[in-house]
C-alpha positions in Angstrom: 0.0 0.0 0.0 1.4 3.4 -1.0 0.4 6.5 1.0 -1.0 9.0 -1.5 -1.6 11.9 0.9 0.2 13.0 4.0 -0.7 16.1 5.9 2.1 17.6 7.9 1.4 20.3 10.5 4.4 22.5 9.6 5.4 24.5 6.5 7.2 22.5 3.8 10.9 22.1 4.4 12.8 24.0 1.6 15.3 21.8 -0.3 17.7 22.8 -3.1 19.4 20.5 -5.6 22.9 21.0 -7.0 25.5 19.1 -9.0 29.1 19.5 -10.0 28.5 18.5 -13.6 25.4 18.8 -15.9 23.5 15.7 -14.8 20.6 13.9 -16.3 20.2 12.3 -12.9 18.9 15.7 -11.6 15.6 15.3 -13.4 15.1 11.8 -11.9 15.8 13.2 -8.4 13.4 16.1 -9.0 10.7 13.6 -9.9 10.8 12.4 -6.3 9.3 15.7 -5.2 6.3 15.7 -7.6 3.2 16.1 -5.6 1.2 13.6 -7.6 3.9 11.0 -8.1 4.2 7.7 -6.4 7.4 8.9 -4.7 5.9 12.2 -3.5 7.6 14.0 -0.6 4.8 16.2 0.8 6.9 17.5 3.7 9.3 19.2 1.3 9.4 21.8 -1.5 12.1 22.0 -4.0 13.5 25.6 -4.6 16.3 27.0 -6.8 18.2 29.2 -4.4 20.4 27.1 -2.1 20.9 30.1 0.2 17.2 30.0 1.1 17.0 26.2 1.7 17.0 24.3 4.9 18.6 21.2 3.3 20.9 21.0 0.3 21.0 17.9 -1.9 24.3 17.8 -3.7 25.0 15.3 -6.5 28.8 14.6 -6.2 31.3 12.3 -8.0 33.9 12.1 -5.3 37.1 10.0 -5.3 38.7 8.3 -2.3 42.3 7.6 -1.6 43.3 5.4 1.3 39.7 5.7 2.5 39.7 9.5 2.5 38.0 11.9 0.1 40.3 13.8 -2.2 39.9 17.6 -1.9 41.2 20.3 -4.1 42.2 22.2 -1.0 42.6 20.8 2.5 40.0 23.2 3.9 37.3 22.6 1.3 34.0 21.4 2.8 33.2 19.2 -0.2 35.5 16.8 -2.0 36.9 17.4 -5.5 34.6 16.1 -8.3 35.8 13.5 -10.8 33.7 13.0 -13.9 34.6 9.3 -14.1 33.5 8.4 -10.6 30.1 7.0 -9.7 27.5 9.6 -8.5 26.6 10.0 -4.8 23.8 12.2 -3.5 24.7 13.9 -0.2 22.1 15.4 2.1 23.7 18.5 3.6 22.8 21.3 6.0 22.8 24.9 4.9 26.5 25.0 5.9 27.2 22.1 3.5 27.9 19.7 6.4 26.4 16.2 6.2 23.0 16.2 7.9 24.3 13.2 9.8 27.2 10.8 9.5 27.5 8.6 6.3 24.4 10.2 4.7 25.8 9.7 1.2 23.4 7.9 -1.1 24.9 5.9 -4.1 23.2 6.9 -7.3 24.8 4.5 -9.8 21.4 2.8 -9.6 18.9 5.7 -9.8 15.8 3.8 -8.9 17.4 2.5 -5.7 18.9 5.9 -5.0 15.5 7.7 -5.2 14.0 5.1 -2.8 16.8 5.7 -0.3 16.4 9.5 -0.6 12.7 9.2 0.0 13.2 6.9 3.0 15.8 9.3 4.6 13.7 12.5 4.0 10.4 10.9 5.2 12.3 9.7 8.3 13.4 13.2 9.0 9.9 14.6 8.5 8.3 12.0 10.9 10.9 12.8 13.6 10.1 16.5 13.1 6.4 15.8 13.4 6.8 13.9 16.6 9.0 16.6 18.1 6.3 19.1 17.2 3.5 17.1 18.9 2.3 19.1 21.9 -0.2 18.5 24.7 -3.8 19.7 24.2 -4.3 23.3 25.3 -4.7 23.3 29.1 -3.2 19.9 29.7 0.0 19.3 31.7 2.0 16.2 32.2 0.7 14.4 35.3 3.8 12.3 35.5 7.1 14.0 36.4 10.3 12.7 34.8 13.6 13.2 36.6 16.9 12.6 34.8 20.2 11.6 36.4 23.6 11.3 34.8 25.6 8.2 35.7 29.4 8.4 35.7 31.5 5.3 36.0 33.7 5.1 39.2 36.1 2.6 40.5 34.8 2.8 44.1 32.1 4.6 46.0 32.6 6.1 49.4 30.0 5.2 52.1 26.8 7.2 51.9 27.8 8.5 48.4 25.1 8.8 45.7 26.1 5.7 43.7 24.4 2.9 41.8 25.4 -0.5 40.6 24.1 -1.5 37.2 23.5 -5.0 35.9 27.0 -4.9 34.2 28.4 -5.0 37.8 30.1 -1.6 37.4 29.7 1.3 39.8 28.4 4.7 38.8 28.1 7.9 40.7 24.9 9.8 40.2 24.7 13.4 39.1 21.2 14.8 39.7 18.3 14.3 39.5 17.2 17.0 37.2 13.8 17.9 36.0 13.2 17.8 32.2 12.9 21.6 32.3 16.3 22.1 33.9 17.9 19.4 31.6 16.9 21.3 28.4 19.9 22.5 26.3 22.6 20.7 28.3 25.7 19.4 26.6 26.9 16.0 27.6 29.8 13.7 26.7 29.3 10.7 24.4 28.8 7.4 26.2 27.4 9.0 29.3 24.4 7.1 30.8 21.1 8.6 31.7 18.8 7.1 34.4 15.1 8.1 34.6 12.7 8.3 37.5 8.9 8.6 36.9 6.5 9.9 39.5 2.7 10.0 39.1 1.7 13.2 40.9 -2.0 12.9 40.1 -4.8 11.1 41.8 -5.5 8.9 38.8 -3.6 6.0 37.2 -1.6 6.9 34.0 0.4 5.0 31.5 3.8 6.6 30.9 6.0 6.2 27.8 9.5 7.5 27.1 10.7 7.9 23.5 14.0 8.8 22.0 14.5 10.7 18.8 18.2 10.3 17.9 20.5 12.6 16.0 20.0 10.6 12.8 16.2 10.9 13.4 15.6 7.3 14.4 12.6 6.9 16.7 13.0 4.4 19.5 10.9 3.6 22.6 13.1 3.7 25.7 10.3 2.6 28.1 8.5 0.3 28.2 9.8 -2.4 25.9 7.2 -2.4 23.1 7.1 -6.2 23.3 6.1 -6.1 27.0 2.7 -5.8 28.4 1.3 -2.2 28.8 1.0 -2.9 32.5 4.7 -2.2 32.7 3.9 1.4 31.8 1.1 1.9 34.3 1.7 4.2 37.3 -0.9 4.3 40.0 -1.6 7.5 41.9 1.5 8.5 43.9 3.7 5.8 42.3 7.4 6.4 41.6 9.4 4.1 39.3 13.1 4.3 38.9 14.0 2.8 35.5 17.5 1.6 36.4 16.4 -2.0 36.7 14.4 -1.7 33.6 16.5 0.4 31.2 19.1 3.1 31.1 19.9 5.3 28.1 23.5 5.2 26.8 24.3 8.3 24.6 26.1 6.5 21.8 25.5 9.1 19.1 27.0 12.6 18.7 24.4 15.3 18.0 21.1 16.5 19.3 19.1 13.9 21.3 15.4 14.4 22.2 13.7 12.5 25.0 9.9 12.7 24.7 7.4 11.6 27.4 3.8 10.7 26.6 1.2 10.1 29.3 -2.2 8.6 28.8 -5.2 7.4 30.8 -5.4 4.5 28.5 -2.7 2.1 27.3 -1.4 2.7 23.8 0.5 0.5 21.4 3.7 2.5 21.7 5.5 0.4 19.2 3.5 2.1 16.4 6.1 4.9 16.7 8.7 2.4 15.5 6.6 0.8 12.8 5.7 1.9 9.3 2.1 0.8 9.7 -0.6 -0.3 12.1 -2.7 -3.5 11.6 -5.1 -3.4 14.5 -7.8 -1.0 15.6 -6.3 2.0 17.4 -7.7 4.0 20.3 -8.0 7.8 19.8 -4.5 8.6 21.1 -3.0 5.9 19.0 -4.8 7.3 16.0 -3.6 10.8 16.9 0.0 9.6 17.1 -0.4 7.6 13.9 -1.9 10.6 12.1 1.0 12.7 13.2 3.6 10.2 11.9 1.8 8.8 8.9 -0.5 11.6 7.8 -3.9 9.8 7.7 -6.9 12.0 7.5 -9.0 10.9 10.4 -10.6 12.6 13.3 -9.4 11.5 16.7 -11.4 13.0 19.6 -9.8 13.0 23.0 -11.1 14.7 26.1 -9.0 17.3 27.9 -6.7 15.6 30.4 -6.8 12.2 28.7 -3.2 12.6 27.5 -0.2 14.9 27.7 3.3 15.1 26.4 6.6 16.9 27.2 10.2 16.6 25.9 13.8 17.7 26.4 16.5 18.2 23.8 20.2 18.2 24.6 23.6 18.0 22.8 26.0 15.0 22.9 29.6 15.6 22.0 32.7 13.5 21.9 34.8 13.5 25.0 37.3 16.4 25.0 35.3 18.5 22.6 34.1 21.7 24.3 30.8 23.3 23.4 30.9 26.1 20.8 
């Protein structure tokens, strides 16, 4: 089944297309953006001026030597083009940096190349849609989320704030921090985050933690989508520290987003990691599915039935100071 219409709740992302040589492949790539085509990318609009674009698609013919790209000058952002090399489509930021690591699509097989381009751009759009999802007006998150940073130590003094993980290693705990105070922090790669959930309300809620990684992958942190929804249930006043369930290791460099979703009814949280849904969905599941997959369907939910919040922070390699 091919999705023919997808409604995004943000203005189309402006994309430009450039090449080092006159390329017949450019027309094939442009066809991926046709509104009525099978490979439509409705979250994007193709423009001519690269200086006005949010993303730059660049068709390159680079050459590697000893595993490294050959550049005309050492400080050049992009590699030197060679007419006899196979084409690659790079997805770049406005500053001509790769959007994320290894995002270089081989285009020696144009049909496969267009499919990969469509997959990457739709993945980016779905991640952006999920980040933009906000609570209904007047709703607040009834479950507080506290975040602690775990740092590995060789030993732990008596009465120190330490924890032992299932890997039998000791960690000192920095925190806890609320989501609001954690926003915008810069952390080192391979640090570990621990979460504590607390239901402050007088009703039971189901609580879900989702990660949107720097490469726009969407993964459920808690609960495991294969587990029963009862793992996600918090009764009034309940607190749950997730150390025994899951911790979050920051393995990627870039911006990480942690999103919390609370609901009075259990949801199939795995739908955020899946391209489609086979079973009948409750209203919140339909709302989430509409956000990610663009289906035109009304999903009526009463005020207070659900809420969401999120935090975004930067992960850098050890020894690299923030700009």
